[in-house]
C-alpha positions as CSV (number, residue, x, y, z in Angstrom):
1,X,6.7,25.9,-7.5
2,X,4.8,23.5,-5.2
3,X,3.3,21.8,-8.2
4,X,6.7,21.4,-9.9
5,X,8.0,19.7,-6.8
6,X,5.2,17.3,-6.0
7,X,3.5,16.7,-9.4
8,X,5.3,13.3,-9.9
9,X,4.5,12.0,-6.4
10,X,2.6,9.1,-7.9
11,X,5.8,7.9,-9.6
12,X,8.8,9.7,-8.2
13,X,11.9,9.9,-10.3
14,X,15.4,11.3,-10.2
15,X,16.9,13.5,-7.4
16,X,13.6,15.3,-6.8
17,X,12.0,11.9,-6.5
18,X,14.4,10.8,-3.8
19,X,13.7,14.0,-1.9
20,X,10.0,13.4,-2.1
21,X,10.3,9.8,-1.0
22,X,12.4,10.9,2.0
23,X,9.7,13.3,2.9
24,X,7.0,10.6,2.5
25,X,8.9,8.3,4.8
26,X,8.7,10.9,7.5
27,X,5.3,12.3,6.7
28,X,3.5,8.9,6.4
29,X,5.0,7.1,9.3
30,X,2.2,8.0,11.7
31,X,-0.4,6.8,9.2
32,X,1.5,3.5,8.7
33,X,1.7,2.9,12.5
34,X,-2.0,3.7,13.1
35,X,-3.3,1.6,10.3
36,X,-1.1,-1.4,11.1
37,X,-2.2,-1.2,14.7
38,X,-5.7,-2.2,13.5
39,X,-4.7,-5.6,12.2
40,X,-3.1,-8.8,13.5
41,X,-0.1,-10.1,11.6
42,X,1.4,-13.5,12.4
43,X,5.2,-13.5,12.9
44,X,5.6,-15.9,10.0
45,X,3.3,-14.0,7.6
46,X,4.1,-13.1,4.0
47,X,3.3,-9.4,3.4
48,X,3.1,-7.3,0.3
49,X,3.3,-3.5,0.3
50,X,1.8,-2.2,-3.0
51,X,3.5,1.1,-4.0
52,X,6.3,0.6,-1.5
53,X,7.8,4.1,-2.2
54,X,10.6,4.9,0.3
55,X,10.3,1.6,2.1
56,X,9.2,2.8,5.5
57,X,6.0,0.8,5.6
58,X,8.0,-2.3,4.6
59,X,10.3,-1.7,7.6
60,X,7.4,-1.6,10.0
61,X,5.9,-4.8,8.4
62,X,9.3,-6.5,8.9
63,X,9.0,-5.9,12.6
64,X,5.6,-7.6,12.7
65,X,6.6,-10.4,10.4
66,X,9.7,-11.3,12.4
67,X,10.0,-14.8,10.9
68,X,8.2,-14.1,7.7
69,X,8.8,-12.2,4.5
70,X,8.0,-8.7,3.3
71,X,7.8,-7.9,-0.4
72,X,7.3,-4.5,-2.0
73,X,6.3,-3.5,-5.5
74,X,6.3,-0.1,-7.2
75,X,6.1,1.5,-10.7
76,X,8.9,3.9,-9.7
77,X,12.5,2.8,-10.2
78,X,13.4,5.5,-7.7
79,X,11.0,4.0,-5.2
80,X,12.4,0.6,-5.7
81,X,16.0,1.9,-5.1
82,X,14.9,3.7,-1.9
83,X,13.0,0.8,-0.6
84,X,15.9,-1.6,-1.2
85,X,18.3,0.8,0.5
86,X,16.0,1.3,3.5
87,X,15.6,-2.5,4.0
88,X,19.0,-3.7,2.8
89,X,19.8,-5.9,5.8
90,X,16.5,-7.7,5.5
91,X,17.0,-8.2,1.8
92,X,20.5,-9.6,2.5
93,X,18.9,-12.0,5.0
94,X,16.4,-13.2,2.5
95,X,13.4,-11.8,4.4
96,X,12.6,-9.0,2.0
97,X,12.5,-8.2,-1.6
98,X,11.4,-5.4,-4.0
99,X,10.2,-5.8,-7.5
100,X,8.8,-3.7,-10.3
101,X,5.1,-4.1,-10.4
102,X,1.7,-2.5,-10.1
103,X,-1.5,-3.3,-8.3
104,X,-3.1,-4.4,-11.6
105,X,-0.3,-6.9,-12.3
106,X,1.3,-8.3,-9.1
107,X,4.4,-10.4,-10.0
108,X,3.6,-13.2,-7.5
109,X,1.6,-16.4,-7.8
110,X,-1.9,-16.9,-6.6
111,X,-2.5,-17.2,-2.8
112,X,1.0,-16.1,-1.9
113,X,0.4,-13.4,0.7
114,X,-1.2,-13.3,4.1
115,X,-1.6,-9.6,4.0
116,X,-1.4,-6.8,1.3
117,X,-1.1,-3.1,2.2
118,X,-1.6,0.0,0.1
119,X,-0.6,3.2,1.8
120,X,-1.3,6.6,0.1
121,X,-1.2,4.9,-3.4
122,X,-4.8,4.1,-4.2
123,X,-5.1,7.7,-5.5
124,X,-3.0,6.7,-8.5
125,X,-4.5,3.3,-9.6
126,X,-6.0,3.7,-13.1
127,X,-8.0,0.5,-12.8
128,X,-9.2,0.0,-9.3
129,X,-11.6,-2.8,-10.0
130,X,-8.8,-4.7,-11.9
131,X,-6.4,-4.0,-9.1
132,X,-8.7,-5.2,-6.4
133,X,-9.3,-8.4,-8.3
134,X,-5.5,-8.9,-8.6
135,X,-5.0,-8.3,-4.9
136,X,-7.7,-10.9,-4.2
137,X,-5.8,-13.3,-6.4
138,X,-2.5,-12.8,-4.7
139,X,-3.9,-13.3,-1.2
140,X,-4.3,-16.6,0.6
141,X,-7.9,-17.5,1.6
142,X,-8.5,-15.6,4.8
143,X,-5.8,-13.0,3.9
144,X,-6.1,-9.3,4.7
145,X,-6.1,-6.3,2.4
146,X,-5.4,-3.0,4.1
147,X,-5.8,0.4,2.4
148,X,-4.9,3.6,4.3
149,X,-5.1,7.2,3.0
150,X,-4.6,10.6,4.6
151,X,-7.2,12.1,2.2
152,X,-10.6,10.4,2.2
153,X,-13.1,13.0,1.2
154,X,-13.3,13.7,-2.6
155,X,-15.2,16.9,-1.9
156,X,-12.4,18.3,0.2
157,X,-9.3,16.9,-1.6
158,X,-6.3,19.2,-0.9
159,X,-3.6,17.9,-3.3
160,X,-5.4,16.9,-6.5
161,X,-4.6,20.3,-8.2
162,X,-0.9,19.8,-7.3
163,X,-0.2,16.1,-7.9
164,X,-0.6,14.7,-11.4
165,X,-3.1,11.9,-11.9
166,X,-4.3,11.9,-8.3
167,X,-7.9,11.1,-7.5
168,X,-9.2,10.8,-3.9
169,X,-11.6,7.9,-3.3
170,X,-14.2,8.1,-0.5
171,X,-15.1,5.4,2.0
172,X,-18.3,4.4,0.2
173,X,-16.7,3.9,-3.2
174,X,-13.8,1.9,-1.8
175,X,-16.0,-0.4,0.2
176,X,-18.4,-0.9,-2.6
177,X,-15.6,-1.8,-5.1
178,X,-14.0,-4.2,-2.6
179,X,-17.4,-6.0,-2.2
180,X,-17.8,-6.3,-5.9
181,X,-14.3,-7.7,-6.3
182,X,-15.2,-10.5,-3.9
183,X,-13.8,-9.3,-0.6
184,X,-15.7,-9.9,2.7
185,X,-15.6,-8.6,6.3
186,X,-15.0,-5.1,5.0
187,X,-14.6,-2.5,7.7
188,X,-13.7,1.2,7.5
189,X,-11.9,3.0,10.3
190,X,-11.3,6.7,10.8
191,X,-8.5,8.2,12.9
192,X,-8.9,11.3,15.1
193,X,-7.2,13.3,12.2
194,X,-9.8,12.0,9.7
195,X,-7.5,9.5,8.0
196,X,-9.2,6.5,6.4
197,X,-8.2,2.8,6.7
198,X,-10.3,0.2,5.0
199,X,-9.6,-3.5,5.9
200,X,-11.1,-6.4,4.0
201,X,-10.6,-10.2,3.9
202,X,-10.4,-12.7,1.2
203,X,-13.1,-15.3,2.0
204,X,-12.0,-18.6,3.4
205,X,-12.4,-21.7,1.2
206,X,-15.6,-23.5,1.8
207,X,-15.5,-27.3,2.3
């Protein structure tokens, strides 16, 4: 029964999907707050949340980017609807938007964002190397890429037998792939609860 409920967590759909996204908004909030506390975000920054889901991370980013813009992309139509509803006022004010898209094909021009975030979504990326290269392309020089996951130990993964197409990536693998993609200043952080947040920078342009 648990598998029937959560098997589509990587791409929620329908009434069950909306229920899952509501649960994710509540269950992931502490992870969002902890990870975002580790980075500085300028008030006028442009931020991208990859796999925006229910829109709760976007709402927190909007508080940090008070004069900027927050964009969200997702492969789930249900997720896009929920994110748009959660952040409707900011969308109406022109400070927020949601679009269909995936990490491997971000629908924005090169160097558009100051920060990109990926909360609890890396598990489902089929082409991590391609996705990291695409995030690098979408970031401005000096831009920040933040990845945060509740599960960070492939040997002790708790949900991979329940959720379809879910693969837990460890700290060493994530940092190595980021380095190969061209990111710099890569740092991994662990919360008291064992959550993982990896933060990396797109190198500045050299004169």
